N, CA, C and O atoms as a printed pandas DataFrame, in Angstrom:
     atom_number atom_name residue_name chain_id  residue_number  x_coord  y_coord  z_coord
0              1         N          MET        A               1   -5.974   -6.871  -15.222
1              2        CA          MET        A               1   -6.259   -7.199  -13.905
2              3         C          MET        A               1   -7.477   -6.453  -13.393
3              4         O          MET        A               1   -8.194   -6.941  -12.519
4              5         N          GLY        A               2   -7.695   -5.317  -13.918
5              6        CA          GLY        A               2   -8.928   -4.546  -13.589
6              7         C          GLY        A               2   -8.853   -3.939  -12.186
7              8         O          GLY        A               2   -9.907   -3.790  -11.568
8              9         N          LYS        A               3   -7.720   -3.587  -11.651
9             10        CA          LYS        A               3   -7.593   -2.983  -10.349
10            11         C          LYS        A               3   -6.966   -1.568  -10.521
11            12         O          LYS        A               3   -6.238   -1.317  -11.482
12            13         N          THR        A               4   -7.259   -0.677   -9.589
13            14        CA          THR        A               4   -6.680    0.627   -9.637
14            15         C          THR        A               4   -5.245    0.602   -9.108
15            16         O          THR        A               4   -4.816   -0.347   -8.452
16            17         N          GLY        A               5   -4.509    1.698   -9.424
17            18        CA          GLY        A               5   -3.137    1.787   -8.876
18            19         C          GLY        A               5   -3.073    1.748   -7.372
19            20         O          GLY        A               5   -2.162    1.157   -6.792
20            21         N          ALA        A               6   -4.074    2.401   -6.720
21            22        CA          ALA        A               6   -4.102    2.391   -5.250
22            23         C          ALA        A               6   -4.304    0.974   -4.744
23            24         O          ALA        A               6   -3.658    0.563   -3.780
24            25         N          GLN        A               7   -5.205    0.211   -5.391
25            26        CA          GLN        A               7   -5.468   -1.133   -4.971
26            27         C          GLN        A               7   -4.235   -2.024   -5.097
27            28         O          GLN        A               7   -3.960   -2.851   -4.228
28            29         N          VAL        A               8   -3.482   -1.837   -6.218
29            30        CA          VAL        A               8   -2.264   -2.602   -6.455
30            31         C          VAL        A               8   -1.212   -2.278   -5.357
31            32         O          VAL        A               8   -0.515   -3.160   -4.856
32            33         N          LEU        A               9   -1.136   -1.019   -5.023
33            34        CA          LEU        A               9   -0.085   -0.649   -4.021
34            35         C          LEU        A               9   -0.545   -1.151   -2.632
35            36         O          LEU        A               9    0.297   -1.606   -1.858
36            37         N          VAL        A              10   -1.783   -1.089   -2.307
37            38        CA          VAL        A              10   -2.257   -1.577   -1.025
38            39         C          VAL        A              10   -2.043   -3.089   -0.929
39            40         O          VAL        A              10   -1.619   -3.595    0.109
40            41         N          ARG        A              11   -2.330   -3.786   -1.988
41            42        CA          ARG        A              11   -2.158   -5.216   -2.044
42            43         C          ARG        A              11   -0.728   -5.587   -1.989
43            44         O          ARG        A              11   -0.385   -6.553   -1.308
44            45         N          TRP        A              12    0.187   -4.845   -2.699
45            46        CA          TRP        A              12    1.603   -5.083   -2.595
46            47         C          TRP        A              12    2.150   -4.915   -1.178
47            48         O          TRP        A              12    2.976   -5.712   -0.732
48            49         N          SER        A              13    1.689   -3.877   -0.468
49            50        CA          SER        A              13    2.181   -3.695    0.895
50            51         C          SER        A              13    1.665   -4.802    1.782
51            52         O          SER        A              13    2.410   -5.276    2.641
52            53         N          ILE        A              14    0.425   -5.243    1.620
53            54        CA          ILE        A              14   -0.080   -6.379    2.403
54            55         C          ILE        A              14    0.746   -7.662    2.162
55            56         O          ILE        A              14    1.154   -8.353    3.095
56            57         N          GLU        A              15    0.967   -7.941    0.874
57            58        CA          GLU        A              15    1.820   -9.155    0.540
58            59         C          GLU        A              15    3.242   -9.064    1.105
59            60         O          GLU        A              15    3.867  -10.088    1.381
60            61         N          LYS        A              16    3.749   -7.844    1.276
61            62        CA          LYS        A              16    5.103   -7.621    1.833
62            63         C          LYS        A              16    5.062   -7.733    3.377
63            64         O          LYS        A              16    6.103   -7.843    4.026
64            65         N          GLY        A              17    3.826   -7.704    3.953
65            66        CA          GLY        A              17    3.792   -7.817    5.414
66            67         C          GLY        A              17    3.745   -6.431    6.089
67            68         O          GLY        A              17    3.801   -6.340    7.315
68            69         N          PHE        A              18    3.643   -5.363    5.297
69            70        CA          PHE        A              18    3.576   -4.059    5.950
70            71         C          PHE        A              18    2.230   -3.731    6.548
71            72         O          PHE        A              18    1.194   -4.196    6.073
72            73         N          VAL        A              19    2.251   -2.934    7.584
73            74        CA          VAL        A              19    0.966   -2.386    8.104
74            75         C          VAL        A              19    0.512   -1.342    7.127
75            76         O          VAL        A              19    1.237   -0.380    6.877
76            77         N          THR        A              20   -0.687   -1.501    6.556
77            78        CA          THR        A              20   -1.148   -0.706    5.564
78            79         C          THR        A              20   -2.383    0.105    6.073
79            80         O          THR        A              20   -3.367   -0.487    6.517
80            81         N          LEU        A              21   -2.321    1.434    6.005
81            82        CA          LEU        A              21   -3.365    2.299    6.531
82            83         C          LEU        A              21   -3.807    3.285    5.346
83            84         O          LEU        A              21   -3.473    4.470    5.333
84            85         N          PRO        A              22   -4.562    2.707    4.389
85            86        CA          PRO        A              22   -5.069    3.673    3.361
86            87         C          PRO        A              22   -6.081    4.540    3.978
87            88         O          PRO        A              22   -6.770    4.168    4.927
88            89         N          LYS        A              23   -6.171    5.781    3.391
89            90        CA          LYS        A              23   -7.135    6.758    3.901
90            91         C          LYS        A              23   -7.848    7.355    2.853
91            92         O          LYS        A              23   -7.298    7.555    1.770
92            93         N          SER        A              24   -9.130    7.692    3.082
93            94        CA          SER        A              24   -9.939    8.447    2.136
94            95         C          SER        A              24  -11.181    8.930    2.875
95            96         O          SER        A              24  -11.625    8.300    3.835
96            97         N          VAL        A              25  -11.740   10.051    2.426
97            98        CA          VAL        A              25  -13.027   10.520    2.980
98            99         C          VAL        A              25  -14.165   10.173    1.998
99           100         O          VAL        A              25  -15.342   10.361    2.307
100          101         N          LYS        A              26  -13.805    9.683    0.856
101          102        CA          LYS        A              26  -14.834    9.381   -0.135
102          103         C          LYS        A              26  -15.275    7.862   -0.037
103          104         O          LYS        A              26  -14.434    6.964   -0.060
104          105         N          THR        A              27  -16.546    7.633    0.066
105          106        CA          THR        A              27  -17.114    6.284    0.304
106          107         C          THR        A              27  -16.634    5.352   -0.821
107          108         O          THR        A              27  -16.275    4.216   -0.509
108          109         N          ALA        A              28  -16.602    5.728   -2.052
109          110        CA          ALA        A              28  -16.172    4.875   -3.158
110          111         C          ALA        A              28  -14.742    4.451   -2.955
111          112         O          ALA        A              28  -14.419    3.280   -3.156
112          113         N          ARG        A              29  -13.857    5.375   -2.558
113          114        CA          ARG        A              29  -12.482    5.060   -2.339
114          115         C          ARG        A              29  -12.263    4.139   -1.136
115          116         O          ARG        A              29  -11.418    3.245   -1.180
116          117         N          LEU        A              30  -13.023    4.359   -0.069
117          118        CA          LEU        A              30  -12.949    3.472    1.069
118          119         C          LEU        A              30  -13.288    2.033    0.691
119          120         O          LEU        A              30  -12.638    1.092    1.148
120          121         N          LEU        A              31  -14.275    1.879   -0.118
121          122        CA          LEU        A              31  -14.768    0.592   -0.540
122          123         C          LEU        A              31  -13.678   -0.071   -1.497
123          124         O          LEU        A              31  -13.396   -1.267   -1.435
124          125         N          GLU        A              32  -13.129    0.772   -2.334
125          126        CA          GLU        A              32  -12.027    0.353   -3.220
126          127         C          GLU        A              32  -10.817   -0.135   -2.422
127          128         O          GLU        A              32  -10.233   -1.169   -2.747
128          129         N          ASN        A              33  -10.443    0.608   -1.380
129          130        CA          ASN        A              33   -9.316    0.296   -0.615
130          131         C          ASN        A              33   -9.540   -1.067    0.145
131          132         O          ASN        A              33   -8.591   -1.796    0.431
132          133         N          ALA        A              34  -10.770   -1.355    0.439
133          134        CA          ALA        A              34  -11.057   -2.552    1.179
134          135         C          ALA        A              34  -11.105   -3.808    0.300
135          136         O          ALA        A              34  -11.030   -4.937    0.785
136          137         N          ASP        A              35  -11.231   -3.570   -0.996
137          138        CA          ASP        A              35  -11.447   -4.634   -2.009
138          139         C          ASP        A              35  -10.059   -5.184   -2.483
139          140         O          ASP        A              35   -9.759   -5.170   -3.677
140          141         N          VAL        A              36   -9.255   -5.651   -1.553
141          142        CA          VAL        A              36   -7.962   -6.130   -1.924
142          143         C          VAL        A              36   -7.574   -7.490   -1.311
143          144         O          VAL        A              36   -6.420   -7.915   -1.348
144          145         N          PHE        A              37   -8.591   -8.139   -0.753
145          146        CA          PHE        A              37   -8.252   -9.298   -0.041
146          147         C          PHE        A              37   -8.602  -10.637   -0.742
147          148         O          PHE        A              37   -8.238  -11.711   -0.265
148          149         N          ASP        A              38   -9.305  -10.545   -1.864
149          150        CA          ASP        A              38   -9.661  -11.791   -2.592
150          151         C          ASP        A              38   -8.868  -12.055   -3.810
151          152         O          ASP        A              38   -9.294  -12.828   -4.669
152          153         N          TRP        A              39   -7.727  -11.444   -3.924
153          154        CA          TRP        A              39   -6.819  -11.578   -5.067
154          155         C          TRP        A              39   -5.412  -11.338   -4.639
155          156         O          TRP        A              39   -5.180  -10.791   -3.562
156          157         N          SER        A              40   -4.479  -11.722   -5.432
157          158        CA          SER        A              40   -3.045  -11.467   -5.138
158          159         C          SER        A              40   -2.354  -10.967   -6.445
159          160         O          SER        A              40   -2.860  -11.132   -7.555
160          161         N          LEU        A              41   -1.211  -10.371   -6.241
161          162        CA          LEU        A              41   -0.479   -9.951   -7.356
162          163         C          LEU        A              41    0.384  -11.034   -7.929
163          164         O          LEU        A              41    0.946  -11.832   -7.180
164          165         N          PRO        A              42    0.513  -11.090   -9.268
165          166        CA          PRO        A              42    1.365  -12.151   -9.866
166          167         C          PRO        A              42    2.854  -11.801   -9.456
167          168         O          PRO        A              42    3.182  -10.654   -9.150
168          169         N          LYS        A              43    3.687  -12.821   -9.472
169          170        CA          LYS        A              43    5.030  -12.630   -9.082
170          171         C          LYS        A              43    5.781  -11.626   -9.913
171          172         O          LYS        A              43    6.658  -10.936   -9.394
172          173         N          GLU        A              44    5.462  -11.520  -11.203
173          174        CA          GLU        A              44    6.074  -10.508  -12.078
174          175         C          GLU        A              44    5.717   -9.104  -11.612
175          176         O          GLU        A              44    6.551   -8.203  -11.699
176          177         N          ALA        A              45    4.533   -8.900  -11.133
177          178        CA          ALA        A              45    4.131   -7.558  -10.713
178          179         C          ALA        A              45    4.837   -7.221   -9.355
179          180         O          ALA        A              45    5.247   -6.087   -9.109
180          181         N          MET        A              46    4.950   -8.264   -8.499
181          182        CA          MET        A              46    5.596   -8.021   -7.245
182          183         C          MET        A              46    7.106   -7.694   -7.498
183          184         O          MET        A              46    7.648   -6.785   -6.869
184          185         N          ASP        A              47    7.755   -8.414   -8.389
185          186        CA          ASP        A              47    9.079   -8.209   -8.704
186          187         C          ASP        A              47    9.331   -6.784   -9.210
187          188         O          ASP        A              47   10.294   -6.138   -8.797
188          189         N          LYS        A              48    8.453   -6.291  -10.113
189          190        CA          LYS        A              48    8.526   -4.930  -10.640
190          191         C          LYS        A              48    8.417   -3.846   -9.614
191          192         O          LYS        A              48    9.166   -2.869   -9.618
192          193         N          LEU        A              49    7.432   -4.046   -8.700
193          194        CA          LEU        A              49    7.264   -3.107   -7.603
194          195         C          LEU        A              49    8.370   -3.122   -6.586
195          196         O          LEU        A              49    8.711   -2.096   -5.997
196          197         N          ASP        A              50    8.927   -4.292   -6.385
197          198        CA          ASP        A              50   10.021   -4.425   -5.477
198          199         C          ASP        A              50   11.309   -3.752   -6.016
199          200         O          ASP        A              50   12.179   -3.338   -5.250
200          201         N          ALA        A              51   11.394   -3.662   -7.335
201          202        CA          ALA        A              51   12.582   -3.028   -7.971
202          203         C          ALA        A              51   12.633   -1.536   -7.904
203          204         O          ALA        A              51   13.680   -0.935   -8.146
204          205         N          PHE        A              52   11.496   -0.910   -7.572
205          206        CA          PHE        A              52   11.555    0.594   -7.433
206          207         C          PHE        A              52   12.404    1.010   -6.295
207          208         O          PHE        A              52   12.327    0.437   -5.208
208          209         N          GLU        A              53   13.229    2.016   -6.525
209          210        CA          GLU        A              53   14.014    2.595   -5.458
210          211         C          GLU        A              53   13.129    3.611   -4.680
211          212         O          GLU        A              53   12.451    4.467   -5.248
212          213         N          SER        A              54   13.191    3.448   -3.376
213          214        CA          SER        A              54   12.280    4.270   -2.582
214          215         C          SER        A              54   12.842    5.531   -1.971
215          216         O          SER        A              54   12.170    6.560   -1.913
216          217         N          HIS        A              55   14.101    5.444   -1.505
217          218        CA          HIS        A              55   14.781    6.569   -0.841
218          219         C          HIS        A              55   13.930    7.107    0.306
219          220         O          HIS        A              55   13.950    8.311    0.564
220          221         N          TRP        A              56   13.194    6.259    0.991
221          222        CA          TRP        A              56   12.415    6.682    2.131
222          223         C          TRP        A              56   13.313    6.957    3.280
223          224         O          TRP        A              56   14.181    6.142    3.591
224          225         N          VAL        A              57   13.135    8.123    3.955
225          226        CA          VAL        A              57   13.948    8.494    5.095
226          227         C          VAL        A              57   13.029    9.017    6.235
227          228         O          VAL        A              57   12.173    9.875    6.020
228          229         N          THR        A              58   13.232    8.492    7.390
229          230        CA          THR        A              58   12.532    9.080    8.577
230          231         C          THR        A              58   13.574    9.404    9.678
231          232         O          THR        A              58   14.642    8.798    9.766
232          233         N          MET        A              59   13.234   10.288   10.420
233          234        CA          MET        A              59   14.162   10.666   11.522
234          235         C          MET        A              59   14.253    9.543   12.526
235          236         O          MET        A              59   13.233    8.918   12.819
236          237         N          PRO        A              60   15.418    9.255   13.069
237          238        CA          PRO        A              60   15.610    8.107   14.013
238          239         C          PRO        A              60   14.601    8.116   15.174
239          240         O          PRO        A              60   14.183    7.057   15.641
240          241         N          ALA        A              61   14.218    9.303   15.630
241          242        CA          ALA        A              61   13.362    9.398   16.827
242          243         C          ALA        A              61   11.910    9.752   16.434
243          244         O          ALA        A              61   11.114   10.206   17.256
244          245         N          TRP        A              62   11.608    9.525   15.156
245          246        CA          TRP        A              62   10.163    9.952   14.717
246          247         C          TRP        A              62    9.179    9.059   15.417
247          248         O          TRP        A              62    9.289    7.834   15.469
248          249         N          ASP        A              63    8.204    9.766   15.954
249          250        CA          ASP        A              63    7.105    9.018   16.660
250          251         C          ASP        A              63    5.735    9.484   16.037
251          252         O          ASP        A              63    5.365   10.652   16.162
252          253         N          PRO        A              64    5.027    8.587   15.397
253          254        CA          PRO        A              64    3.775    9.028   14.775
254          255         C          PRO        A              64    2.707    9.467   15.675
255          256         O          PRO        A              64    1.742   10.114   15.269
256          257         N          VAL        A              65    2.881    9.106   16.941
257          258        CA          VAL        A              65    1.847    9.530   17.936
258          259         C          VAL        A              65    2.074   11.019   18.325
259          260         O          VAL        A              65    1.115   11.752   18.568
260          261         N          THR        A              66    3.288   11.426   18.375
261          262        CA          THR        A              66    3.584   12.821   18.787
262          263         C          THR        A              66    3.963   13.746   17.680
263          264         O          THR        A              66    4.060   14.957   17.877
264          265         N          ALA        A              67    4.192   13.165   16.453
265          266        CA          ALA        A              67    4.558   14.063   15.331
266          267         C          ALA        A              67    3.457   14.939   14.909
267          268         O          ALA        A              67    2.289   14.556   14.970
268          269         N          PRO        A              68    3.810   16.164   14.462
269          270        CA          PRO        A              68    2.681   17.092   14.015
270          271         C          PRO        A              68    1.995   16.639   12.767
271          272         O          PRO        A              68    1.067   17.298   12.299
């Protein structure tokens, strides 16, 4: 496919409908992060990424605006 791991994960999150906020201070990585809109992941790749267990936990009252 010729894409980086970061690009694959950004694209996956976009295809899932998540708000995606990739960050970098390096120009090359900023451009890389933006180069995810003219391709899509094959169903097999989406299925593999969907199968990972995340165990993500956030506090019920977590607010990204006021969090340290």
